[in-house]
MMTF fields as JSON, N, C-alpha, C and O atoms, coordinates in Angstrom:
{
  "mmtfVersion": "1.0.0",
  "mmtfProducer": "UNKNOWN",
  "numBonds": 211,
  "numAtoms": 212,
  "numGroups": 53,
  "numChains": 1,
  "numModels": 1,
  "chainsPerModel": [1],
  "groupsPerChain": [53],
  "chainIdList": ["A"],
  "bondAtomList": [4, 2, 8, 6, 12, 10, 16, 14, 20, 18, 24, 22, 28, 26, 32, 30, 36, 34, 40, 38, 44, 42, 48, 46, 52, 50, 56, 54, 60, 58, 64, 62, 68, 66, 72, 70, 76, 74, 80, 78, 84, 82, 88, 86, 92, 90, 96, 94, 100, 98, 104, 102, 108, 106, 112, 110, 116, 114, 120, 118, 124, 122, 128, 126, 132, 130, 136, 134, 140, 138, 144, 142, 148, 146, 152, 150, 156, 154, 160, 158, 164, 162, 168, 166, 172, 170, 176, 174, 180, 178, 184, 182, 188, 186, 192, 190, 196, 194, 200, 198, 204, 202, 208, 206],
  "bondOrderList": [1, 1, 1, 1, 1, 1, 1, 1, 1, 1, 1, 1, 1, 1, 1, 1, 1, 1, 1, 1, 1, 1, 1, 1, 1, 1, 1, 1, 1, 1, 1, 1, 1, 1, 1, 1, 1, 1, 1, 1, 1, 1, 1, 1, 1, 1, 1, 1, 1, 1, 1, 1],
  "groupList": [{"groupName": "MET", "atomNameList": ["N", "CA", "C", "O"], "elementList": ["N", "C", "C", "O"], "formalChargeList": [0, 0, 0, 0], "bondAtomList": [1, 0, 2, 1, 3, 2], "bondOrderList": [1, 1, 2], "singleLetterCode": "M", "chemCompType": "L-PEPTIDE LINKING"}, {"groupName": "PHE", "atomNameList": ["N", "CA", "C", "O"], "elementList": ["N", "C", "C", "O"], "formalChargeList": [0, 0, 0, 0], "bondAtomList": [1, 0, 2, 1, 3, 2], "bondOrderList": [1, 1, 2], "singleLetterCode": "F", "chemCompType": "L-PEPTIDE LINKING"}, {"groupName": "LEU", "atomNameList": ["N", "CA", "C", "O"], "elementList": ["N", "C", "C", "O"], "formalChargeList": [0, 0, 0, 0], "bondAtomList": [1, 0, 2, 1, 3, 2], "bondOrderList": [1, 1, 2], "singleLetterCode": "L", "chemCompType": "L-PEPTIDE LINKING"}, {"groupName": "ALA", "atomNameList": ["N", "CA", "C", "O"], "elementList": ["N", "C", "C", "O"], "formalChargeList": [0, 0, 0, 0], "bondAtomList": [1, 0, 2, 1, 3, 2], "bondOrderList": [1, 1, 2], "singleLetterCode": "A", "chemCompType": "L-PEPTIDE LINKING"}, {"groupName": "PRO", "atomNameList": ["N", "CA", "C", "O"], "elementList": ["N", "C", "C", "O"], "formalChargeList": [0, 0, 0, 0], "bondAtomList": [1, 0, 2, 1, 3, 2], "bondOrderList": [1, 1, 2], "singleLetterCode": "P", "chemCompType": "L-PEPTIDE LINKING"}, {"groupName": "GLN", "atomNameList": ["N", "CA", "C", "O"], "elementList": ["N", "C", "C", "O"], "formalChargeList": [0, 0, 0, 0], "bondAtomList": [1, 0, 2, 1, 3, 2], "bondOrderList": [1, 1, 2], "singleLetterCode": "Q", "chemCompType": "L-PEPTIDE LINKING"}, {"groupName": "ASN", "atomNameList": ["N", "CA", "C", "O"], "elementList": ["N", "C", "C", "O"], "formalChargeList": [0, 0, 0, 0], "bondAtomList": [1, 0, 2, 1, 3, 2], "bondOrderList": [1, 1, 2], "singleLetterCode": "N", "chemCompType": "L-PEPTIDE LINKING"}, {"groupName": "ILE", "atomNameList": ["N", "CA", "C", "O"], "elementList": ["N", "C", "C", "O"], "formalChargeList": [0, 0, 0, 0], "bondAtomList": [1, 0, 2, 1, 3, 2], "bondOrderList": [1, 1, 2], "singleLetterCode": "I", "chemCompType": "L-PEPTIDE LINKING"}, {"groupName": "VAL", "atomNameList": ["N", "CA", "C", "O"], "elementList": ["N", "C", "C", "O"], "formalChargeList": [0, 0, 0, 0], "bondAtomList": [1, 0, 2, 1, 3, 2], "bondOrderList": [1, 1, 2], "singleLetterCode": "V", "chemCompType": "L-PEPTIDE LINKING"}, {"groupName": "GLU", "atomNameList": ["N", "CA", "C", "O"], "elementList": ["N", "C", "C", "O"], "formalChargeList": [0, 0, 0, 0], "bondAtomList": [1, 0, 2, 1, 3, 2], "bondOrderList": [1, 1, 2], "singleLetterCode": "E", "chemCompType": "L-PEPTIDE LINKING"}, {"groupName": "THR", "atomNameList": ["N", "CA", "C", "O"], "elementList": ["N", "C", "C", "O"], "formalChargeList": [0, 0, 0, 0], "bondAtomList": [1, 0, 2, 1, 3, 2], "bondOrderList": [1, 1, 2], "singleLetterCode": "T", "chemCompType": "L-PEPTIDE LINKING"}, {"groupName": "TRP", "atomNameList": ["N", "CA", "C", "O"], "elementList": ["N", "C", "C", "O"], "formalChargeList": [0, 0, 0, 0], "bondAtomList": [1, 0, 2, 1, 3, 2], "bondOrderList": [1, 1, 2], "singleLetterCode": "W", "chemCompType": "L-PEPTIDE LINKING"}, {"groupName": "GLY", "atomNameList": ["N", "CA", "C", "O"], "elementList": ["N", "C", "C", "O"], "formalChargeList": [0, 0, 0, 0], "bondAtomList": [1, 0, 2, 1, 3, 2], "bondOrderList": [1, 1, 2], "singleLetterCode": "G", "chemCompType": "PEPTIDE LINKING"}, {"groupName": "SER", "atomNameList": ["N", "CA", "C", "O"], "elementList": ["N", "C", "C", "O"], "formalChargeList": [0, 0, 0, 0], "bondAtomList": [1, 0, 2, 1, 3, 2], "bondOrderList": [1, 1, 2], "singleLetterCode": "S", "chemCompType": "L-PEPTIDE LINKING"}, {"groupName": "LYS", "atomNameList": ["N", "CA", "C", "O"], "elementList": ["N", "C", "C", "O"], "formalChargeList": [0, 0, 0, 0], "bondAtomList": [1, 0, 2, 1, 3, 2], "bondOrderList": [1, 1, 2], "singleLetterCode": "K", "chemCompType": "L-PEPTIDE LINKING"}, {"groupName": "ASP", "atomNameList": ["N", "CA", "C", "O"], "elementList": ["N", "C", "C", "O"], "formalChargeList": [0, 0, 0, 0], "bondAtomList": [1, 0, 2, 1, 3, 2], "bondOrderList": [1, 1, 2], "singleLetterCode": "D", "chemCompType": "L-PEPTIDE LINKING"}],
  "groupTypeList": [0, 1, 2, 3, 0, 4, 1, 5, 6, 7, 2, 8, 8, 0, 3, 9, 9, 10, 11, 5, 10, 12, 9, 13, 12, 8, 12, 7, 2, 0, 3, 3, 12, 12, 7, 12, 12, 8, 7, 12, 3, 2, 11, 7, 3, 14, 14, 12, 15, 6, 12, 12, 10],
  "groupIdList": [1, 2, 3, 4, 5, 6, 7, 8, 9, 10, 11, 12, 13, 14, 15, 16, 17, 18, 19, 20, 21, 22, 23, 24, 25, 26, 27, 28, 29, 30, 31, 32, 33, 34, 35, 36, 37, 38, 39, 40, 41, 42, 43, 44, 45, 46, 47, 48, 49, 50, 51, 52, 53],
  "secStructList": [7, 6, 6, 2, 2, 2, 2, 2, 2, 2, 2, 2, 2, 2, 2, 2, 2, 6, 1, 7, 7, 7, 2, 2, 2, 2, 2, 2, 2, 2, 2, 2, 2, 2, 2, 2, 2, 2, 2, 2, 2, 2, 2, 2, 2, 2, 2, 7, 7, 7, 1, 7, 7],
  "xCoordList": [3.887, 3.634, 3.214, 2.4, 3.768, 3.466, 1.99, 1.391, 1.409, 0.006, -0.956, -2.148, -0.463, -1.335, -1.668, -2.731, -0.806, -1.045, -2.302, -3.077, -2.549, -3.801, -5.04, -6.032, -4.988, -6.113, -6.359, -7.504, -5.296, -5.451, -5.997, -6.853, -5.519, -6.0, -7.468, -8.241, -7.854, -9.249, -10.149, -11.275, -9.659, -10.447, -10.748, -11.855, -9.772, -9.978, -11.035, -11.93, -10.941, -11.906, -13.302, -14.278, -13.4, -14.712, -15.318, -16.52, -14.501, -15.022, -15.553, -16.58, -14.859, -15.276, -16.434, -17.355, -16.398, -17.406, -18.626, -19.746, -18.429, -19.553, -20.3, -21.528, -19.549, -20.18, -20.169, -20.657, -19.631, -19.575, -19.044, -19.597, -17.974, -17.333, -16.011, -15.477, -15.5, -14.228, -13.094, -13.057, -12.165, -10.992, -11.352, -10.722, -12.35, -12.736, -13.299, -13.061, -14.033, -14.55, -13.44, -13.502, -12.421, -11.277, -10.556, -10.143, -10.405, -9.75, -10.516, -9.922, -11.825, -12.648, -12.542, -12.433, -12.573, -12.468, -11.107, -11.024, -10.036, -8.703, -8.566, -7.936, -9.151, -9.112, -9.885, -9.471, -11.002, -11.78, -10.965, -11.037, -10.192, -9.324, -8.248, -7.935, -7.678, -6.662, -7.229, -6.609, -8.403, -9.05, -9.387, -9.221, -9.856, -10.143, -8.899, -8.955, -7.771, -6.518, -6.074, -5.605, -6.219, -5.841, -6.758, -6.289, -8.051, -8.994, -8.701, -8.738, -8.413, -8.073, -6.803, -6.735, -5.792, -4.542, -4.757, -4.201, -5.553, -5.843, -6.634, -6.403, -7.559, -8.344, -7.454, -7.59, -6.544, -5.622, -4.707, -4.439, -4.222, -3.347, -4.097, -3.536, -5.355, -6.15, -6.469, -6.529, -6.671, -6.993, -5.848, -6.085, -4.625, -3.459, -3.211, -3.802, -2.328, -1.953, -2.989, -3.338, -3.469, -4.491, -3.952, -4.705, -2.699, -2.128, -1.693, -1.504, -1.533, -1.047, -2.103, -1.767, -3.362, -4.413, -5.076, -5.989],
  "yCoordList": [-0.646, -1.063, 0.124, -0.022, 1.295, 2.478, 2.849, 3.244, 2.724, 3.098, 1.967, 2.211, 0.744, -0.396, -0.525, -1.046, -0.074, -0.244, 0.482, -0.123, 1.742, 2.368, 1.62, 1.52, 1.095, 0.324, -0.916, -1.232, -1.618, -2.83, -2.505, -3.228, -1.442, -1.069, -0.662, -1.067, 0.126, 0.552, -0.635, -0.705, -1.572, -2.746, -3.597, -4.117, -3.74, -4.516, -3.843, -4.512, -2.541, -1.816, -1.896, -2.125, -1.71, -1.777, -3.167, -3.305, -4.192, -5.556, -5.861, -6.525, -5.38, -5.692, -4.816, -5.312, -3.527, -2.618, -2.447, -2.345, -2.415, -2.176, -3.462, -3.511, -4.507, -5.754, -6.828, -7.932, -6.544, -7.475, -8.854, -9.879, -8.866, -10.128, -10.231, -9.232, -11.415, -11.638, -11.733, -11.039, -12.623, -12.799, -13.322, -12.951, -14.173, -14.723, -13.636, -13.665, -12.688, -11.581, -10.696, -10.236, -10.454, -9.661, -10.39, -9.772, -11.691, -12.478, -12.455, -12.357, -12.545, -12.509, -11.145, -11.071, -10.066, -8.731, -8.499, -7.892, -8.979, -8.825, -9.684, -9.27, -10.873, -11.728, -11.09, -11.185, -10.441, -9.775, -8.668, -8.484, -7.933, -6.908, -7.498, -6.944, -8.624, -9.288, -9.847, -9.741, -10.438, -10.988, -9.86, -10.009, -8.742, -7.591, -7.064, -6.647, -7.079, -6.647, -7.552, -7.08, -8.853, -9.81, -9.664, -9.658, -9.546, -9.385, -8.093, -8.075, -7.021, -5.764, -5.866, -5.329, -6.552, -6.72, -7.558, -7.25, -8.608, -9.434, -8.652, -8.812, -7.812, -7.009, -6.014, -5.838, -5.367, -4.417, -5.147, -4.643, -6.329, -7.095, -7.54, -7.531, -7.927, -8.363, -7.193, -7.354, -6.028, -4.846, -4.518, -4.139, -4.662, -4.485, -3.054, -2.115, -2.905, -1.592, -1.132, -1.86, 0.084, 0.597, 1.718, 2.611, 1.682, 2.662, 3.96, 4.961, 3.968, 5.156, 6.172, 7.285, 5.82, 6.759, 6.312, 6.979],
  "zCoordList": [118.742, 120.106, 120.965, 121.877, 120.676, 121.478, 121.4, 122.401, 120.22, 120.051, 120.402, 120.588, 120.495, 120.772, 122.256, 122.596, 123.133, 124.565, 125.052, 125.792, 124.681, 125.131, 124.635, 125.357, 123.408, 122.873, 123.717, 124.04, 124.076, 124.874, 126.26, 126.769, 126.87, 128.198, 128.167, 129.035, 127.186, 127.074, 126.766, 127.258, 125.953, 125.6, 126.83, 126.971, 127.716, 128.941, 129.813, 130.329, 129.978, 130.808, 130.199, 130.913, 128.891, 128.239, 128.344, 128.568, 128.185, 128.262, 129.654, 129.8, 130.671, 132.036, 132.511, 133.16, 132.199, 132.744, 131.844, 132.342, 130.54, 129.636, 129.322, 129.398, 128.968, 128.543, 129.622, 129.38, 130.799, 131.934, 131.542, 131.94, 130.765, 130.415, 131.153, 131.634, 131.234, 131.896, 130.903, 129.887, 131.233, 130.389, 129.009, 128.019, 128.937, 127.634, 126.723, 125.515, 127.273, 126.476, 125.939, 124.799, 126.764, 126.313, 125.19, 124.208, 125.33, 124.283, 122.974, 121.901, 123.063, 121.846, 121.173, 119.949, 121.952, 121.37, 120.725, 119.658, 121.363, 120.769, 119.519, 118.546, 119.54, 118.352, 117.205, 116.049, 117.514, 116.465, 115.806, 114.59, 116.596, 116.028, 115.138, 114.084, 115.557, 114.74, 113.45, 112.392, 113.54, 112.338, 111.367, 110.156, 111.891, 111.036, 110.35, 109.193, 111.057, 110.453, 109.326, 108.29, 109.522, 108.476, 107.262, 106.124, 107.502, 106.387, 105.626, 104.396, 106.348, 105.689, 104.864, 103.759, 105.393, 104.649, 103.395, 102.34, 103.502, 102.328, 101.283, 100.085, 101.724, 100.79, 100.046, 98.835, 100.773, 100.135, 99.161, 98.071, 99.54, 98.648, 97.394, 96.298, 97.551, 96.4, 95.477, 94.258, 96.057, 95.263, 94.307, 93.16, 94.77, 93.911, 93.487, 94.022, 92.517, 92.008, 90.988, 90.059, 91.182, 90.271, 89.379, 88.99, 89.062, 88.149, 88.8, 88.108, 90.105, 90.786, 91.166, 91.57, 91.047, 91.44, 92.706, 93.193]
}
């Protein structure tokens, strides 16, 4: 949680000032980060143990 707060604050500022989106744009960007995390976790789980290397 400590490291996530700066990301969330910067994401809100970037969504409003860089891409001129409102609350829906912030929600889409946060959802994209969550979806990427789930996909990454599934990829690591599928990769499995490779013999310690």
